C-alpha positions, 0 to 999 in steps of 0.5 A: 902418649899425649894423654899420659903427658897431658895427665901430669899437672902443669906446674910439674911439667913446667918444673921439669922443663926448668930444671932440664933447662938449667941442667943444659944450660950449664953443660953448653955454657961454653957454646952459648951461641948454640943456645941462642941459635937453636934453643932460645927461639922456642922461648922466644916463640913462647913469649911472643904467644904470651904477648899475643894474648895480653892486649885483648885479654886484659881489655876484654877481661877488664870490661867483663869484670867492670860489667859484672859489677853493676853497682858503681858503689860496689865497683868503688869499694873493690877499687879502694880495697884493691888499691889499699892492699896493694900499697900496704903489701909494697910498704911492708916489702921495701921495709923487709928489703931494707932489713934484709940489706942492713943485716946481711951486707950484700954490698961489702967486699964486692968491687966497684966495676968500671963498665958503663952504667945503663942510661937512665931514663927520663922519668915523667912528672907526677902531672905527666903520669896522670894525664897519660893515663888517659889515652888520647887514642884508644886504638893507638893505646892497644896498638902499642900495648900501653896497659895503663892506658888500656885499663882506664879505657876498658873500665870507661867502656865497661862502666858505659855499658852499665849505664846504657842498660839493656840496650847495650846487652849485645855488646855486653855478650860480645865481650863476654864471648870474646873473654871466653875465647881468650880464655880458652886460647890461654889454655892452649898456649900453656901447653907450650909452657914447659918447652918454653920454659926449658928453652929460656932457662937453658938460655939464661944458665948458658949466658950467666953461668956461675962465673957472674954469679958467684961474686955477686951471690950475696945480693942474689941470696939476699933478694931471693930469701927476702922475696920467699920470705914476704911470700910466706909471712905477709901474704900467708898471714893476710890470707889466714887472719883477714881472709880466713883462708888456708895460706897452703891451699893458695900456694898450691893453687897459684903455682902454674902462674908463679913457674911462669912468672919466674921464667918469663919475668913478666907480670903482664905476660903471666896475666893469662895464667894468673886469671885462670889459676885465680879462677879455677884453682882459687875460686875468685869470681870472674869479676873480681879476678878480671878487675883486681888482676889486670890492675895489679899486673900494672900497680902492684910490684912487692918483688920489685919494691924488695929489689929496689931497696936491697939494691939501694943499700947495696950500691951504698955499701959498694961505694962507701956512702953512709946512709941516714934515717931520712935516706932510709925513709926517702927509699921507703917512699920512693921505692914504694911509689917507684914500684907502683910505676914499673910497668909489668914487663922484664927489666922495668925494675931495673929502669925505676931503680935509677929514681931511687938511686937519683932521690938519695944521690947514689951514684947511678954507676952502681946500675952497671954492677946490678945490671949483670944479674938483673934477669936473675933477680927479676926472676924472684921479683916477678914471681912475688909480684904475681903471687901478690896479684893473686893473693889480694884477689883472694882476699878482696873476693872473700870480703865481697862474697864472691870466692868459692870456697869449696873450689879454694879448698879443693885440689887444683884443676891442673 
């Protein structure tokens, strides 16, 4: 029986769990307490396993990625390409979000709500953000799961290993062995994905049902269609025109990570699966994927950028605020920067939306409307965030001669 089950491609098993979860959740929408007590814990258990992997996987894979890039000039070149592509695709995402919001007018006809808006978090200054990149206590950063500080520490460790040379070879081998162990653990945890996805989707469907979705269907459709279009058109064209790669093969290879991202709503939580998909299905080298993907899970948030642009215009329309050309320009700039600063964890986009609304003078009470469906919107934007990370890793790897074309063109491994 297990052999038959494991012979089914993982994405098909996850898709089955997702569909079954929606059906069960809607059927049990009258008894959300039962779902919370007996079904959701399985989803929470799956998320806990994923979270267990994040910190050691990011640290070890990034150290391995840096040590494999022995040439400092080459590492700098890959870093510039990576950040450059992330900024370009994010800017496209914001503009696309604005176009969709202006054409489809998702805020018209939506009544203002009296619910209190989520409290806006205090946003750090640019200087503080820059200074906070360097951990004063690396162990504390690892313990607290501060991904940005972990990335900086891992890069410094990797560079130091390269400079020490042969004397540091034993440490480099330990790091490689540790990364291999984490990859194997990831493969094991992914066997729980169908059950975890089923439980999470059943909880979402039972909690929200159709009552909250129908009045706000316009903004939901707007965000989802814009995200899908961004993936197909922007990512597809970059892969084809710049990378000379078949976009269809790319989407086939990344589907497992998309499924996990859609249900967990966490770019960082999906990182173990994204690494596996890009290396095993898309042929990206360990060095490039281990460097590009952890960075992308932290700073590349195209889906979040789309959401912030649409949500800002949505709030303006709900409250009858007329925006001018300068306001739209500020939305593009601030949404791009805010999406880069959004942590790869569930709900981060809602907090970063406060920066956009505050900058253009829109009432923060508008957050109360969006907050009700934030989980539904988060599922779409996280999927695009993860897809964008994988796309950039493919393009960068191709430009550096570190993409195995035979693996890319072959059928996905699992």
